[in-house]
C-alpha positions in Angstrom: -5.1 -15.9 -10.1 -1.6 -15.2 -10.5 -1.5 -11.0 -10.6 1.8 -8.6 -11.3 1.2 -6.7 -8.3 3.8 -7.4 -5.3 1.9 -5.6 -2.8 -0.2 -8.3 -1.4 -1.2 -8.6 2.0 -3.4 -10.8 3.6 -6.1 -9.8 6.6 -9.7 -9.6 7.9 -12.8 -7.7 6.8 -13.7 -5.7 10.0 -16.4 -3.7 8.6 -18.4 -3.3 5.0 -20.6 -0.1 5.0 -22.7 -0.4 1.5 -23.6 2.7 -0.3 -25.8 3.5 -3.3 -22.8 3.0 -5.6 -19.8 2.7 -3.6 -18.8 0.5 -0.2 -16.1 1.1 2.1 -14.3 -1.5 3.2 -11.9 -1.6 6.2 -9.5 -4.6 6.4 -7.4 -5.5 9.4 -3.7 -6.7 8.5 -1.7 -7.2 11.4 -1.7 -4.1 13.7 -2.9 -1.9 11.1 -6.0 -1.2 9.0 -6.3 -0.5 5.3 -9.6 1.1 3.9 -10.8 0.5 0.7 -13.6 2.0 -1.4 -14.9 -0.5 -4.4 -18.5 -0.2 -6.1 -21.1 -1.5 -4.2 -21.4 -4.4 -6.8 -17.8 -5.7 -6.3 -18.5 -5.8 -2.7 -22.0 -7.8 -3.2 -20.5 -10.3 -6.2 -17.6 -11.1 -3.4 -20.3 -11.1 -0.6 -17.8 -9.3 1.6 -18.8 -9.7 5.6 -17.2 -9.0 8.9 -14.2 -11.8 9.8 -14.0 -13.0 6.3 -10.3 -13.6 5.1 -9.1 -11.4 2.7 -5.6 -10.4 0.5 -5.1 -6.9 -0.4 -4.0 -6.1 -3.6 -2.2 -2.6 -3.8 -1.2 -1.6 -7.1 0.0 2.2 -6.7 1.7 4.8 -8.8 2.3 7.1 -5.6 3.2 5.7 -1.7 3.8 8.0 0.9 6.0 7.5 3.6 6.0 9.5 6.9 8.4 9.5 9.7 7.9 10.9 13.4 
């Protein structure tokens, strides 16, 4: 499915925590981990589990940059 979002990162699911309504998903992208909160139903529809190959799509109006 083509998307207009340009920030698409391939990674591997490391954690899936299902709550009553929401789910927290942690994806390993290279040396970094990206954490997303999605609906529980979406996580179940995708049948997300540890080890799954996924694509993280980031579409945001605000991105913060920090430099040490």
